[in-house]
MDTraj code that builds the backbone (N, CA, C; nanometers):
import mdtraj as md
import numpy as np

residues = "VAL LEU PHE ASP ILE GLU GLU GLU GLU LYS GLU ASP ALA LEU SER LYS HIS SER GLU LYS LEU ALA ILE ALA PHE GLY LEU ILE THR LEU LYS GLY VAL PRO ILE ARG VAL VAL MET ASN LEU ARG ILE CYS TRP ASP CYS HIS ASN VAL ALA LYS MET ILE SER LYS ILE PHE LYS ARG GLU ILE ILE VAL ARG ASP ARG ASN ARG PHE HIS HIS PHE LYS ASP GLY GLU CYS SER CYS LYS ASP TYR TRP".split()
xyz = np.array([
    [2.6827, 2.8246, -20.1095],
    [2.7708, 2.8814, -20.2087],
    [2.8190, 2.7526, -20.2946],
    [2.7954, 2.7771, -20.4121],
    [2.8445, 2.6608, -20.5120],
    [2.9785, 2.7012, -20.5671],
    [3.0719, 2.5985, -20.5770],
    [3.1967, 2.6165, -20.6461],
    [3.2144, 2.5137, -20.7418],
    [3.2918, 2.5833, -20.8394],
    [3.3122, 2.4903, -20.9658],
    [3.4527, 2.3977, -20.9209],
    [3.4390, 2.3108, -20.8643],
    [3.5617, 2.2340, -20.8263],
    [3.5346, 2.0808, -20.8792],
    [3.6619, 2.0098, -20.8770],
    [3.6354, 1.8620, -20.9192],
    [3.5831, 1.7937, -20.7985],
    [3.5349, 1.6660, -20.8465],
    [3.4623, 1.5755, -20.7654],
    [3.5399, 1.5418, -20.6450],
    [3.6804, 1.5005, -20.6710],
    [3.7683, 1.4566, -20.5584],
    [3.7890, 1.5898, -20.4625],
    [3.7942, 1.7001, -20.5044],
    [3.8056, 1.8250, -20.4164],
    [3.6858, 1.8255, -20.3336],
    [3.5627, 1.8240, -20.3948],
    [3.4312, 1.8184, -20.3115],
    [3.4566, 1.7196, -20.1986],
    [3.4820, 1.5974, -20.2269],
    [3.4854, 1.4956, -20.1354],
    [3.5803, 1.5365, -20.0105],
    [3.6987, 1.5984, -20.0574],
    [3.7827, 1.6117, -19.9534],
    [3.7208, 1.7400, -19.8747],
    [3.6561, 1.8312, -19.9316],
    [3.6166, 1.9491, -19.8517],
    [3.4950, 1.9058, -19.7608],
    [3.4144, 1.8191, -19.8052],
    [3.3115, 1.7543, -19.7126],
    [3.3516, 1.6681, -19.6062],
    [3.4662, 1.6173, -19.6099],
    [3.5151, 1.5336, -19.5062],
    [3.5653, 1.6163, -19.3899],
    [3.5949, 1.7316, -19.4083],
    [3.6653, 1.8054, -19.2969],
    [3.5525, 1.9152, -19.2195],
    [3.4259, 1.8882, -19.2611],
    [3.3266, 1.9687, -19.1715],
    [3.3353, 1.9416, -19.0324],
    [3.3285, 2.0567, -18.9519],
    [3.3413, 2.0363, -18.8058],
    [3.2689, 1.9658, -18.7419],
    [3.1390, 1.9607, -18.7912],
    [3.0405, 1.8669, -18.7161],
    [3.0728, 1.7222, -18.7294],
    [3.1199, 1.6725, -18.8389],
    [3.1589, 1.5363, -18.8686],
    [3.2808, 1.5067, -18.7722],
    [3.3809, 1.6045, -18.7532],
    [3.4780, 1.5667, -18.6699],
    [3.4519, 1.5578, -18.5330],
    [3.3514, 1.6512, -18.4844],
    [3.2960, 1.6589, -18.3539],
    [3.2166, 1.5315, -18.3209],
    [3.1489, 1.4661, -18.4165],
    [3.0710, 1.3528, -18.3876],
    [3.1696, 1.2409, -18.3764],
    [3.2651, 1.2366, -18.4767],
    [3.3654, 1.1514, -18.4619],
    [3.4295, 1.1318, -18.3182],
    [3.4828, 1.2451, -18.2756],
    [3.5370, 1.2596, -18.1512],
    [3.4349, 1.2277, -18.0366],
    [3.3237, 1.2561, -18.0366],
    [3.2255, 1.1941, -17.9558],
    [3.2061, 1.0548, -17.9589],
    [3.2080, 0.9895, -18.0665],
    [3.2030, 0.8340, -18.0726],
    [3.3244, 0.7590, -18.0141],
    [3.4328, 0.8390, -18.0192],
    [3.5559, 0.7609, -17.9439],
    [3.5700, 0.8041, -17.8049],
    [3.5179, 0.9072, -17.7545],
    [3.5404, 0.9462, -17.6287],
    [3.4289, 0.9288, -17.5234],
    [3.3019, 0.9443, -17.5627],
    [3.1943, 0.9293, -17.4928],
    [3.1113, 0.8037, -17.5182],
    [3.0960, 0.7225, -17.4155],
    [3.0444, 0.5952, -17.4444],
    [2.9067, 0.5949, -17.3655],
    [2.7953, 0.5699, -17.4494],
    [2.6746, 0.5633, -17.3914],
    [2.5907, 0.6922, -17.3421],
    [2.6390, 0.7929, -17.3955],
    [2.5566, 0.9306, -17.3795],
    [2.5485, 0.9991, -17.4943],
    [2.4309, 1.0720, -17.5043],
    [2.4088, 1.1423, -17.6383],
    [2.5439, 1.2431, -17.6837],
    [2.5662, 1.2447, -17.8212],
    [2.6471, 1.3404, -17.8733],
    [2.5967, 1.4750, -17.9069],
    [2.6509, 1.5898, -17.8393],
    [2.5809, 1.7118, -17.8579],
    [2.6774, 1.7950, -17.9242],
    [2.6434, 1.8690, -18.0209],
    [2.7225, 1.9531, -18.1160],
    [2.6373, 2.0821, -18.1379],
    [2.7163, 2.1977, -18.1064],
    [2.6614, 2.3257, -18.1257],
    [2.7369, 2.3938, -18.2376],
    [2.6776, 2.4533, -18.3311],
    [2.7448, 2.5095, -18.4261],
    [2.6665, 2.6570, -18.4743],
    [2.7474, 2.7499, -18.5359],
    [2.6880, 2.8746, -18.5588],
    [2.6352, 2.8898, -18.7093],
    [2.6566, 2.7693, -18.7852],
    [2.6074, 2.7773, -18.9357],
    [2.4981, 2.6679, -18.9475],
    [2.4371, 2.6784, -19.0635],
    [2.3394, 2.5589, -19.0951],
    [2.4075, 2.4271, -19.1241],
    [2.3493, 2.3243, -19.0806],
    [2.4188, 2.1889, -19.0962],
    [2.3838, 2.1642, -19.2487],
    [2.4950, 2.1107, -19.3212],
    [2.4869, 2.0832, -19.4780],
    [2.4102, 1.9595, -19.5075],
    [2.3676, 1.9295, -19.6152],
    [2.2826, 1.8149, -19.6460],
    [2.3748, 1.6778, -19.6172],
    [2.5089, 1.6920, -19.6394],
    [2.6005, 1.5638, -19.6542],
    [2.6084, 1.5418, -19.4916],
    [2.6335, 1.6359, -19.4165],
    [2.6568, 1.6229, -19.2596],
    [2.5291, 1.5746, -19.2069],
    [2.4007, 1.6257, -19.2402],
    [2.2625, 1.5692, -19.1984],
    [2.2745, 1.4233, -19.2138],
    [2.2907, 1.3820, -19.3436],
    [2.2863, 1.2481, -19.3669],
    [2.3834, 1.1535, -19.3025],
    [2.4998, 1.1812, -19.2866],
    [2.5915, 1.1217, -19.2113],
    [2.5501, 1.1162, -19.0690],
    [2.4925, 1.2124, -19.0081],
    [2.4706, 1.2149, -18.8669],
    [2.3485, 1.0993, -18.8587],
    [2.2510, 1.1005, -18.9624],
    [2.1375, 0.9913, -18.9411],
    [2.1966, 0.8530, -18.9547],
    [2.3043, 0.8426, -19.0455],
    [2.3665, 0.7085, -19.0589],
    [2.4293, 0.6614, -18.9385],
    [2.5202, 0.7525, -18.8832],
    [2.5893, 0.7292, -18.7598],
    [2.4998, 0.6891, -18.6338],
    [2.3917, 0.7648, -18.6372],
    [2.2787, 0.7430, -18.5168],
    [2.2349, 0.5985, -18.5309],
    [2.2328, 0.5550, -18.6506],
    [2.1524, 0.4194, -18.6846],
    [2.2595, 0.3079, -18.6480],
    [2.3770, 0.3259, -18.7160],
    [2.4633, 0.2247, -18.7227],
    [2.5410, 0.1968, -18.5706],
    [2.5627, 0.3241, -18.5017],
    [2.6246, 0.3201, -18.3761],
    [2.5378, 0.3098, -18.2633],
    [2.3987, 0.3159, -18.2857],
    [2.2880, 0.3109, -18.1885],
    [2.3217, 0.4331, -18.0945],
    [2.3398, 0.5511, -18.1323],
    [2.3751, 0.6657, -18.0514],
    [2.2628, 0.7720, -18.0896],
    [2.2454, 0.8501, -17.9857],
    [2.1633, 0.9772, -18.0050],
    [2.2639, 1.0861, -18.0239],
    [2.2262, 1.1617, -18.1357],
    [2.3086, 1.2821, -18.1729],
    [2.2306, 1.4013, -18.1869],
    [2.2806, 1.5046, -18.1137],
    [2.1772, 1.6353, -18.1017],
    [2.2831, 1.7459, -18.1607],
    [2.2348, 1.8025, -18.2719],
    [2.2978, 1.9178, -18.3349],
    [2.2199, 2.0460, -18.3410],
    [2.2855, 2.1406, -18.2726],
    [2.2158, 2.2843, -18.2804],
    [2.2959, 2.3648, -18.3677],
    [2.2018, 2.3781, -18.4943],
    [2.2552, 2.4683, -18.5964],
    [2.1960, 2.6052, -18.5775],
    [2.2296, 2.6878, -18.6889],
    [2.1763, 2.8185, -18.6847],
    [2.0241, 2.8338, -18.6559],
    [1.9651, 2.7460, -18.7093],
    [1.8319, 2.7567, -18.7345],
    [1.7294, 2.6753, -18.6283],
    [1.7895, 2.5522, -18.5732],
    [1.7024, 2.4634, -18.5014],
    [1.7908, 2.3617, -18.4454],
    [1.7234, 2.2745, -18.3516],
    [1.7873, 2.1605, -18.3056],
    [1.7544, 2.0351, -18.3984],
    [1.8408, 1.9471, -18.4151],
    [1.8214, 1.8286, -18.4962],
    [1.8576, 1.7176, -18.4147],
    [1.7622, 1.6202, -18.3631],
    [1.7828, 1.5114, -18.2794],
    [1.7938, 1.3880, -18.3711],
    [1.9013, 1.3340, -18.3916],
    [1.9234, 1.2131, -18.4511],
    [1.9092, 1.0971, -18.3741],
    [1.8283, 1.0036, -18.4185],
    [1.8105, 0.8866, -18.3311],
    [1.7421, 0.7758, -18.4343],
    [1.8227, 0.6535, -18.4297],
    [1.7829, 0.5339, -18.5121],
    [1.7726, 0.5762, -18.6700],
    [1.8683, 0.6601, -18.7085],
    [1.8639, 0.6927, -18.8553],
    [1.7590, 0.7949, -18.8906],
    [1.6844, 0.8583, -18.8139],
    [1.5755, 0.9541, -18.8113],
    [1.6191, 1.0927, -18.7508],
    [1.5696, 1.1989, -18.8152],
    [1.6071, 1.3264, -18.7387],
    [1.4667, 1.4015, -18.7255],
    [1.4745, 1.4628, -18.6244],
    [1.3533, 1.5278, -18.5642],
    [1.2886, 1.6330, -18.6757],
    [1.3739, 1.6820, -18.7491],
    [1.3297, 1.7786, -18.8386],
    [1.2593, 1.7184, -18.9755],
    [1.2495, 1.5937, -18.9728],
    [1.1998, 1.5158, -19.0929],
    [1.2632, 1.5549, -19.2169],
    [1.3832, 1.5712, -19.2125],
    [1.4665, 1.6255, -19.3359],
    [1.4131, 1.7518, -19.4021],
    [1.3478, 1.8261, -19.3132],
    [1.3152, 1.9638, -19.3589],
    [1.4104, 2.0458, -19.2786],
    [1.5097, 2.1144, -19.3386],
    [1.5779, 2.2092, -19.2575],
    [1.6120, 2.3208, -19.3557],
])
top = md.Topology()
chain = top.add_chain()
for i, resn in enumerate(residues, 1):
    res = top.add_residue(resn, chain, resSeq=i)
    for name in ("N", "CA", "C"):
        top.add_atom(name, md.element.get_by_symbol(name[0]), res)
traj = md.Trajectory(xyz[None], top)
């Protein structure tokens, strides 16, 4: 869904996606184990890119199950090869 909103509002809306919050929570509470997130919607392009970056920077495996498939993020790459 496309909205006609200002750039600042877009940034604010993207920062509150539940998968980003779940990954952040996993980073501060779970040490040395994969972070697993299950959601009932498709992952958006921004959250997908953020998960790739976090997996590379923090050297953590992140597994996200969205509406269509599993996404395994490791070393900055996703198992879907950026096709979702």
